[in-house]
C-alpha positions in Angstrom: -5.2 -6.2 -1.4 -8.0 -8.6 -0.8 -11.3 -7.5 0.8 -10.6 -9.5 3.9 -7.2 -7.8 4.4 -8.7 -4.4 3.6 -11.4 -4.9 6.2 -8.8 -5.9 8.8 -6.7 -2.9 8.0 -9.7 -0.6 8.5 -10.5 -2.4 11.8 -6.9 -2.0 13.1 -6.1 1.4 11.6 -7.2 3.4 14.7 -5.1 1.4 17.1 -1.9 1.2 15.0 -0.4 4.5 13.8 2.2 2.8 11.6 -0.5 0.8 9.8 -2.5 4.0 9.4 0.5 5.8 7.9 1.3 2.9 5.5 -2.3 2.6 4.4 -2.6 6.4 3.7 0.7 6.3 1.8 -0.5 3.3 -0.2 -3.7 5.2 -1.2 -1.7 8.2 -2.2 0.7 6.1 -4.3 -2.3 4.5 -6.0 -3.5 7.9 -7.1 -0.1 9.0 -8.3 0.4 5.7 -10.1 -3.0 6.1 -11.9 -2.0 9.5 -13.1 1.4 8.3 -14.3 -0.2 5.3 -16.0 -1.9 7.7 -18.4 1.3 9.4 -19.2 3.8 6.5 -19.5 3.2 6.1 -23.2 4.1 9.7 -23.8 7.1 10.1 -21.6 10.1 8.0 -20.6 10.4 9.9 -17.3 6.7 9.1 -16.5 7.4 5.4 -17.1 10.5 5.6 -14.9 8.5 7.4 -12.1 5.8 4.8 -12.4 8.3 2.0 -11.9 9.7 3.7 -8.8 6.1 4.3 -7.4 5.3 0.6 -7.9 8.3 -0.4 -6.0 7.4 1.9 -3.2 3.8 0.5 -3.2 5.1 -3.0 -3.0 7.5 -2.3 -0.1 4.6 -0.6 1.8 2.3 -3.5 1.1 4.8 -5.9 2.3 5.0 -4.0 5.6 1.2 -3.8 5.8 0.9 -7.6 5.3 3.6 -8.2 7.9 1.6 -6.2 10.4 -1.6 -8.1 9.6 0.3 -11.4 9.9 1.6 -10.4 13.3 -1.9 -9.5 14.4 -3.4 -12.7 13.1 -0.7 -14.7 14.9 -1.2 -12.9 18.2 -5.0 -13.1 17.9 -4.8 -16.9 17.3 -2.6 -17.5 20.4 
């Protein structure tokens, strides 16, 4: 996530509960992915779990970006 997007998320987080939940989940998935990243060379299950986490992160980020795009569109109107 770019700094501009992160700043906008932090600005909107208190007024949008879905965005707040998605951002919290994204941070949690980041931490879990970092832990699994260290283990993936040692365990096939860790590598598989990491792939699943990355897909979850991507889906969440897509939704975050959609919310930001909607906000930018409505703010420009």
